[in-house]
N, C-alpha and C positions, 0 to 999 in steps of 0.2 A: 630602161629603155623603154619606149614605148612609140607604139609605128603608128597612125595615121595615115587615111587615106583618102587618098585624093580624088572625090569624084566628078566625073569632068557631064556633062552637060546632055553627054550621049550615051554619056553608061545606061543600062536597061534601072530600071524600077519598081523596088515587087508595088502591084497595085492594088487598096485596101475595100474590095465593095464586090460585086456580082456583075457581070457585062450584060448587054443587052438579049445581047445570046443566052445566054445561061437563065434569061426570067422569062423567057418567049418558048423556050422548054418547059420547061416548069410548070408556065398554062395552058402549055401544050398538053400533058402528061396531067394537067386536072382538070378539065374538061372531058376529056378522056373519059378516065372516068364515074365525072360527073351524069354524062353521057351514057353510062354503064347505067352505072346506080339507082339514079334516081328513077326510070321507068320500071327494075326489080322492088325495089323501096314501096314500089308506087302497090304493087302488088300482093306484098304484103300485107300493105295496111289494108288492103280490100278484104285479103284474104282473114282477117281476124275482124273486118265489119261481118262480115258473111256471116265466122260466127253467134255470131249476136241475132241474125234471122234465123238461123235452126235450131239456136238452142230455146229460140222467145215459142217458134213455132209450136217447138215438141212440151212446152210446160205447157202455152197455152192449151195442147191436145188433150196431156193426160189435167189439166185444170174443165176442159168440154168434158171429158167421162165422167172425171171426180161429179157432173153435177150430172148426167146422164144416170147414172147406179143414185144417185139420189132423187133426183125429179121425173124420172121412164119418160125424156124427153131431152134433148139439146137446144127447143128454146126457154123464154122463160116461163113457169107454171108463179103462180103467184109472187109471191114474198121477192123470191130464190130470182138473181136474173143471170143471163146463161151472162158466159165471160164471153161472149162477141159482143156482145149493148152495154159493157163495161167503157167507163167515159174513158177517150183514143189515148187522150196526155198517160192513166193508166197501163197505155199497153202501147211504149213509146218504147224502145230499146236504141241502146247507139243510133247509128242510123235508119234506123227498118222502124215501122209502122205495123202493126201486126193489125189488123182485123177479121171480118167474112167480107165472101163473097156475094150472101146475100142472106135474108136472115135464116137464120138455123130453118130447120125445120124441127119434130118433130122426132127423127130417124135420117135426119144427115145433114154436116159442115160440108162446109170450104172454109179452110182457114189460112190469111195472104199477110204473106208480110213484102210491102213494098219499101220499096229502099229510097232513102235521098239523100243529098252531097255527094262526101267520094261513091257510096255504094248508089250511087239515081238511075235510076230504069232496073236494077233488081227484082226480079219478084220472085216468092218462093211462094206454096204451096204444100199439105195435104188438107186431106181426107179423114172422114167417118175410119176410113176402114186403110187408114196409114199407107195413102197415095199418095207418093213426093215428084211433085214438077218441080223446077227450077223453068219458069212462062217467059222470063228476061232475063237479059244481060244486058243492059247500059250500055255504056257506046264504044267495050277497049275492045279491039279485034282480042279474037282465041279463042275465046268463049263463046260457048252454044249450049241453046234451051237444051230439057231432055222432060218427055215426058208424063217419064216411069220413077226421077233420081233426083235430086238437089245434083249440083255441081258448083261444087264451093273454090276448085283452082283452073287457072288458066292451063285449057288444054286438056280438062278431061275429059272423056266421052263417056253417051250416054249409055247404059248395061241396054243390054234386051232383053 
């Protein structure tokens, strides 16, 4: 014996798919997560680019000291070119260009890393006495300058 259900037009049907409310709630959740995640991701990427600047300055400082040991001057000596005066394309690391603030003297120099692109406005310096400074921090809020250290993350306090 077989039974057959008689469906009337007023009987509830099981719908398939999503309702408009469910889709809107999902979109709202994704928008909230994106609003939180994107700024944090930008800061994360920027901190990675800042490492390029600080590492590049450290390497260039070591090259300047090596040049001084060999030539007893930070400036160009005969055919030995100061690392500050090497072609600019050889001094580009990531989004930063390394240079000297001025032509190095026999006993002094100041190295500068200037940011571009996502790191635009960030400027880091170091001198022959290893005095590190952050003189520019771009347009991002929460970053601070410091005359005695490199600021490498948002909210970092300058040591006194």
